[in-house]
N, C-alpha and C positions, 0 to 999 in steps of 0.2 A: 161383139161389136166393140169398136175402137171407141176411145173417149171421143166424145164429141164439145166442139169448143165454138164458139162465136164472139170476133175479135172484134166489139162494140165501140169500140174507142177510133178506130181507121179513121172514119168519115169527118170526124170533128179533126184530126190532124192532117190529113189532105185539104180539109178548105183552110186551116189555117198555113198552109205550104204554099198555096195559091195564092193567097193573100200577101204571103212576105213576100214573094217573088215580084209580086205586082208592082208594090211600096217600092221595090228596086229599082225596078225598071225605069219606072216613070215620074219619080223622083218627085212626086205629092208629098203634098201635108198630111198629119194627122188626121185621119178623121174616122169617126163613130163607127165600126162595123157590127151589125148584128152578131149574134151568141151561135156560133152552128148548132143549127137542130141536135137535141137528142135523139139519138135512136133505143125505140123502146124493143124489148122484147118481145121478135113475132108473134103472133099467134098460134104461128103456121111448126116454128121450131117445137123439136119433144118433148122441151123441159115445160113450155108454158103450160100443158095441161096441170102437170104438179103444179105449179105456183099458185096456176088459179083457185087449183084445189086446197090450198094451204094457208091463203089469203080469207077462205073460206072458213077453214075450220081451224087453225091454230089457237082457237080458243074453249076449245075442247080436247085437244089432245093431252089432258091429262090424265093420269093414271087412278082410278078407283081407290081412296083412302080407306088403310083400313084400322081406324083409329083417328081419337082426334086427334092426336098429338106425333102421330106419324114420325115427323120430320125430327120429331127431341127424344120419343121414347125409343124408339124400333132401333134394334140391334141390327138392319141393314145398313151401309151408307150409301145417306139420301144426300147430292151437295144442293146446295140454294139453287134454287131454279132464277133462270132469266130466260128470256123473250129472245128467241134464236133468230138471226137476220142471215138468210140464205144470200149467199151473192151467187145468184143466179145465170151469172156470165163464165160462170168456173165450174164444168159441171161431167162427171162421167156416168156415161149412159151404155148398161150393161145387164144380160141374163144372172141368176144364176139357174145350178144343173136343174133346179128341176122345173126351170121355164119361166118361172117368173121376173118379173120387168121393177131393174132397177136403178135409179136416180142415187149417183152420190155428189153431194153438190157444199163447199167448198160454206165456212161459217166468216162473216165479216166480225164477228164478235170480237171485241180488243180484250174479253173475258176469257183468262183459260184457268182448268183445275191443274194443277200439277203434282204428283204425289211423290211425296219427300222421302227419304230413308238416312240413316245414319253414312250408308255407307253411298248418297248420292243426295248431298246435300243441299247443290248447286240448283236450285228452284228455277233460277232466272234463264240461264244458258239452257237450260230444257224446257221452259215456255218458248223459248225465242225459235230452235227445231221444229217443236211438236207442230202436227198439224189437229186439227179438228174439225169434222164431216160431219154431215144431217145424210143418214141414208134414208130415202125413201121409196118405200118393199112394198110392190103392189099389190096390192089384195088377190087371192085366187078366182075371189066369186064375186064380191063385191062390187062396187064402182067408188075405189077408196081406196090410201095410200098409208102404211104403219109408218111413222119414224125411228128412226134408233139415232145415238148420237154412236159417231166412233171417235177415236182418239188414238192417233199414232205417238209413240214418247222412243223415237232414236235414241240407243245409248250411248251414241258417242256424235262428231259430225262427220264422220264417213258415211254413219247411215241417213243423213241427214235430207231430205226429198224435197222439192218444192212441188205442190199439187198433183200437176200434170204427170209425176212421176210415180205416183204410188196411190193405188185404189184396196180396196177390199178384197180383189178379187184378183189383184195385182202385186201380188208384194216380189221382189226382186231376190236372188241368190244371195244379195251381198249384203242386206240389211237385218238388222238385229236390233232389238226392242221391246217392247210392249203396247198390243194392242187391245184397248179396252173399249169392251158398250155400255152404254146408259141409255135408258131407259129415255124418252123424249122432257120427263121432266126430272134428268138427273137420278134419279136411281141405281145404284150400278149393278149390272148383270152380269157379268164375267169378261177376265181380260186372257190373254193369251201371249205367252212369252217365245221369242222369233227366234232362231239362232240361225244368222246366216241363211234367211228362206225359207227355214223348216221350223214348223211346232214342236215345239218343247215342254211347255206347262202353262197349265190352268192356271189362275189365281181368284180367289172371291175377297172378301169384306168385311169384315164385321166391325163392331162398336168396340166388343171386350174379345179378348184373347180366348180362344179354347181352351177348355180346360183339359191336361193330359196330353199323351202323344196319339198322334193319329195317325194309325198304321193302312195301310193300301196297301195293295197289287196284290197280282194271279198266286194260286197255290203259295199262300204266307210268304212272299219273299220279304226281303225287309226294305221295302222300301216307303220312306217316307215322307209327308207334306212336311216343307216350311213354310215356319209361322215368325213372323217380320211387323217389329210398330213401324208405323206408315202415317206420317201425318199430311194431310193435303193442305194443299194451297191455293190461293185464290193471285193468282199476278194477273193486273192490270195494265194497260199501254195506254196510256194517254200522249201522243207524240214523243218526248222524250223522258216522259216521266214514269215510272214503273211504280205500283204501288203493289207491295205482297202481303194478303194477309192468310192469317192460320186456320185453318177449317176446323175440323175434326179429326183426331189421333186415335185411329184405327185399327184392325192387326190384320195384316193382308195374308191369308193362306194359301202357298201357292203348292200345288203337286204335277210330278211326271203327269203327261197327260198319258198313256200309255198305262198309268198307273191306277186308272179311276173302275167304276164299278163295273165289270165285265157286261151286266145286261146292258149296258145305253154307252157305251163306248163309244163304239167303233160307228155309230148312222149315218156321223157326219156333218152334222150341226149343233150349231153352238150352243141352241137351249139343254141339250143333254148337261151344261156347265150351269146354267142361268141358277140365280137366290131361288132361294124356298118361294114357293107364291106363284110363280110366273110362266103361267100356262100362253103361249103362242095362240092368239084366238081364240080366245075361249067363250068365246058366244056374244048375245049382247047385240043392240041396235050400233047400227051402223055409226053414229053419233059417238063410240063409245071410241077409246083407245087401247090397244092391246098389245103388247111387244111381240115384233113379227120374231120369228124362229128365221132363222139364218143359216148359212153352211159353216164351213173351216174357212179362214183363208185361203186361197188354192193358187197354184204355179200353173204353167203351161210349157208347152212343149216346144221348140222353133224347128220349124223344116228348114233344114239347112239346104244353100243352094244347089248341093250335089243331087238331093232329091227332090224339088222345088224344078229343078231346068228339065228334069227326066222325066219324058208324060207317060213311060207308064208307070216308074216308079210312083209317083205323083200323085199317077189315079190311082194306084194299088191304095196307099196309106190314106185321101181324099175316102176312097172305100170301107177302109177299114177303120175309119177315125167316127163312123155315120153309127157303127155299130153302139146297142145301148148301152153296154159292160164297157167296153173302152170310152167311150165319153163317159163315162161314171169320178172312172181314175186317173185321165187326161183330155186337156184342149192343146191343140194343135193349132201353129200359129208362121205364118208364113213371113212375119213381119216381124224382124229381128231389132231387141227392144232388149233393155236391162229384166224383164219380168219374167222370163224362162230360166228354168232350174233343170232342163233339161235339152239336148237336141237331138238332132237324129240325123245321118248324113250318110256316105257311101262312100268307103273306102278301100283299096285291098288290104286282105287277111288272109291269115294262113290258107293253105290252101285244104280242101274238104271242111275249113268251119262258114258257118254262115251268115252266120251272126255274132256280133258279141258286145256287151254293156260294159262300164268301167264309169269310174270317177275321177275326174279331171277337176281342178281347180274347182271343185263344188259344186261341177254340172253334171248331171248324168248325161253319157255320151254314149247314145243307141248305136254301132254301125250295121250296116249291110253290107256284107263282101260285093265289091265291083269286080271280083272277076269271072267273065264269062259262063264258066261252070255253075259259079253260086246263081247266075240272073238267068241264062236260059233253063229257068224252071218254069210254072205254069204257072198264074197267077196267086192262086190259094197258097199253093205251096211257099211263095216272098208273104203273104198274109200272113200264114203259120211263124215264121221264121219273125217279122215284126211283131207279131204279139207274145209271141215265145221273147224275146228281148224285154217287150214292155214289162212280163213282170220279173222281171230281173230288177230293173228298176223300181217297180211299186215295193217289192220286198228291200231294195237296199233304205227308200226310202221309209218305211214300214220302221225296219230298226234304227233308222236315226229318229222318226218320232216316237221310239219307245211302244212301237205295237199298234201306233194311231194308222189305219186304212181302210179301204172299203174292200177291200177282197174277201178278209176274214175277219169275224167279229172276236173271233177267238186266236188272232194270229201267235198273240206272245207264248198260251199256252200249246198251240197246236207245232208253232214252230222248235218250240222248245223239245215237244215232244217226237214231232219228227228226226231231228238231229240226237239228242242226248237218249232215251230214252229204247228208240229202233236202234240205232248204229255205237250208242255208246260213246263216252266221253274221250277214249282214247281217237277215237276215228274224227274228229273233228277236222283234216288236213283237208280231206275231198273235198267235194259239191256240195254244199250244205243246201244253195238253192234249190237244185237238182232233186234233192229229197227231199225238199219241203211241198215243191211243184208236182211229186209224183203220188205224194200222201195226201195230197189238201185242194189242187188248184185243178189235177186235168178234167172234171165232172163242165166244168166252169170253160177252160179254154176251150173243148172240141164244142159246145154248144155256143161259145161265142164265132168259133170260127164256121158252122155250120151256120149259124145268121147269115155273117157273113156273105157265103157262099149261095144260099139263097135267095139272098135280098139285092145283094149286090152284082151278083154274076148270074143270074138265072139261066140260060141258054146253056152253058157249060153245065148249075148243076142238075138241070132235067137230060144233059146228054148223061152225068154221072147215074142219075137213079133210074133211068132206061136202061142202061147197058146194066147193072149190080141185078136187076129186077132180071133182065132176060138171060142170064146168067147163071141166076139163082145163089148167086153169091151172099145178097139182102132180098127174096122173095118178096117181103114186103115194102122192097124201095129204099133208097140210101138212111140212116142213121146216127144218132148223135156215134154210136161206137167206132167209125169208119173218122171220125175225124178226132175222135178220143186218139185213134191209133196210129195216126200222124205227128200227134204230139210224143208218143212213145220213143221217137229218136231226137235223142239229143239226152234223154234219160235213162239211157241203157247204165247199169249198173249199181241201178238204186237197188232198195232192198223191195220197193214195190215189182220194177223190172222185174227182180229176179225168179219173186213169189210168181209173176203173173208168166216166165216161161218156161217155170218149173212143172206149169196143169199140164198133164194130159189126158188127151182122151182115146175114143177107139172110132175107127173111121164108121161111119162117113163123117160124123161129128169133129168138124176139124178146129184144134186147138186154138186158144187164145194167140198164143207168141206166132202159130201159123197164120193167122188172120192178119194179125200186122204184118207180118209181112207178103201176105198178100196185098194186102190194101195197101203197103208201100207202092207196090208196082202197080197197082190201079191206076192213084193218083198222079205215076206220071207221064200217065196216056192224056190228064185233062190239058184245058184250054188256056190261050194267054189272052183274052178279052180285054184287057188296055192295052192291047199291040202289044209289036215284038222293040 
């Protein structure tokens, strides 16, 4: 859902303009005019329920203390608490991938907390370009919201954004900096470093420097966390007066996000990186505040006009985007703004190539061949091509994020195994992505395509199911094997494909390779439910 804004100053401005024109036309003497009425936040607006809940519960939104001197003696970074003043006129309204409703609202407070290091000592400039908002995350089962404070620290002026241009689920591909999450009462939770729209590192803060070197990573690779002394600064702006106060001296530990504990690495939630003792929604009464779990910052795919203006292709993309697995890895949007990191478009390609994925100026560009021979195929085969290219884009993204991806919780080690171990380092010039797909993603891709066919093209699916049963090809009905076989096209030459092809059988049992050829021919007889 796009951000929702309400201009509450328009009425007052129009009243003033009418008054000014009347004064000039009539040339009358000045008289006292009643003040233009202020328009209060309408009860029917989406954010009104959040405001009402916050006003009723804001005195209760504090984490339970774990010691009488928690703020002074804890090794946590806990910044001084100040009463939050949401600017209810400026908010984003969206949903997390798991369906939870979120309101992200600007904070009016002039008080800003800024991390200062020896490499970036200009706290005043950082304070001027930073944004601090409050997230209200709707609890999935209880009638309540759990707030988080999110602070955006752009690296440079080129990453400076105004409120409407950035939110926690809309980070554009040109933005670089740190995004830090705090509890409502300023317990530091986790930070994520963003480089041109991609998550590259996470960080935590402690009061004292961790002793020794911290070694992390898959298979004992020499990946180490970086520890840096950081002073937190309170920058307060009152008109033209700026007051800077030093707070805690802490030590940040930043780690490549792909090098964290593999057992929790890729579930896609920020709570995996929270500090000790923070378990989202740990139980208790509805009066208690618990730190909510949130996903990692997310990016979107823009549907180019070459696709959206084509009724058939637009229909296929819409059907594809409704599949559960696809929805986890990508958000599709027809609204072009700075938030997308990928684009899907229709363009001519080399004959015989149905699609390709490339990186251009930091954007993952998925191109579907516009030639007639490519488009004159059944809808499910075009959906297969798009899904295949989505896997390329996600692999590129995972490699840039040092292994962070939802498609494979062991991506780094599996990708390394698929390329280096099975093929040898001397064979790196050939297609690495296809080798990884053939070894690790065939079942996922096949199951997803079967879901799309069965749920989004039911008549075509039923026709196929009845045909393969009647012909005895799949006596119990079409199975996921049929859809896996459709993905073998494009993976020829991989070790997995050659192994599949080498397996022989005795009649009447059909070999796996012959089944692949047969299923490819059957697929050509399917239809075009989205039109010609």
